[in-house]
TIVO-318707 format. One line per 3 residues: number of its first residue (from 1); for each residue x, y negated, z of C-alpha. Coordinates in steps of 0.2 Angstrom, whole numbers. Example, Ala and Ser with C-alpha at 12.3 -4.5 7.8 and 13.67 -1.06 7.14 Angstrom:
# TIVO-318707
1 = 62 22 39  68 5 36
//
This chain:
# TIVO-318707
1 = -47 -1774 583  -36 -1759 583  -30 -1751 567
4 = -37 -1734 572  -49 -1722 562  -64 -1720 573
7 = -66 -1702 566  -49 -1694 567  -39 -1706 577
10 = -26 -1710 564  -16 -1725 569  0 -1734 562
13 = 16 -1724 561  33 -1732 565  49 -1728 556
16 = 64 -1736 547  68 -1741 530  85 -1735 525
19 = 94 -1744 511  107 -1737 499  120 -1744 510
22 = 112 -1736 525  106 -1752 533  91 -1748 544
25 = 76 -1760 547  60 -1755 556  44 -1754 547
28 = 26 -1748 549  15 -1737 539  -3 -1742 542
31 = -18 -1730 538  -29 -1735 524  -45 -1740 534
34 = -61 -1745 526  -76 -1753 535  -91 -1742 530
37 = -109 -1741 535  -111 -1723 542  -124 -1713 551
40 = -117 -1709 569  -128 -1699 581  -143 -1703 570
43 = -140 -1722 570  -133 -1732 556  -117 -1741 562
46 = -102 -1750 554  -86 -1741 558  -68 -1741 552
49 = -64 -1725 544  -48 -1719 535  -50 -1714 517
52 = -46 -1696 520  -61 -1694 532  -72 -1702 519
55 = -65 -1691 505  -66 -1675 515  -85 -1678 519
58 = -82 -1681 538  -93 -1697 536  -111 -1697 530
61 = -111 -1714 521  -127 -1724 519  -131 -1730 502
//
């Protein structure tokens, strides 16, 4: 299962940690995904959504 938001398509971002001595190691920033029950096209489904989409109201959650 991919770490991708089903609403906005947000996915892991890659970059590097840089220490004080300027050594570099690769790292990943994963999106904060939650499995929520939401109404999609009139049908209740479980979808993986990032917290920004939930907070901004792009998802109609089911109680």
